[in-house]
C-alpha positions in Angstrom: 0.0 0.0 0.0 1.3 3.5 -0.9 2.0 5.8 2.0 0.1 9.1 2.2 3.3 10.9 1.1 3.7 8.6 -1.9 0.1 9.0 -2.8 0.2 12.7 -2.6 3.2 12.7 -5.0 1.3 10.4 -7.4 -1.8 12.6 -7.1 0.2 15.8 -7.9 1.8 14.1 -10.9 -1.6 12.8 -12.1 -3.2 16.2 -11.8 -0.5 17.9 -14.0 -0.3 15.0 -16.5 -1.8 14.9 -20.0 -4.5 12.4 -20.9 -2.2 9.6 -22.0 0.0 10.1 -19.0 -3.0 10.0 -16.6 -4.0 6.7 -18.2 -0.5 5.3 -17.8 -0.3 6.4 -14.2 -3.8 5.0 -13.4 -3.2 1.6 -15.1 0.4 1.0 -13.9 0.5 2.3 -10.4 0.4 -0.5 -7.8 -0.4 -0.6 -4.2 -3.2 2.1 -4.0 -6.4 1.5 -2.1 -9.8 1.6 -3.8 -10.3 5.0 -2.2 -7.0 6.3 -3.6 -7.9 5.2 -7.1 -11.3 6.9 -6.7 -9.6 10.1 -5.7 -7.5 10.0 -8.8 -10.6 9.6 -10.9 -11.9 12.9 -9.6 -9.1 14.5 -11.6 -9.7 12.5 -14.8 -11.7 14.1 -17.6 -15.0 12.4 -17.6 -15.4 12.6 -21.4 -12.4 10.3 -21.8 -13.5 7.5 -19.3 -14.1 5.1 -22.2 -10.5 5.4 -23.2 -9.4 4.6 -19.6 -11.8 1.7 -19.6 -10.3 0.3 -22.8 -6.8 0.7 -21.4 -7.7 -1.1 -18.3 -9.2 -4.0 -20.2 -6.1 -4.6 -22.3 
């Protein structure tokens, strides 16, 4: 599980990333809790959720 400090760093990187980088971070980061993944989704552009879903399915 990621510590709060590690998660805060991931969250900051996620917030400033472009769409493809957000998807890469979301799909490759390990050790986050369900709540932490949900928190990242709050900063994901909703109109691109389908692209994230496809990336997670592959």
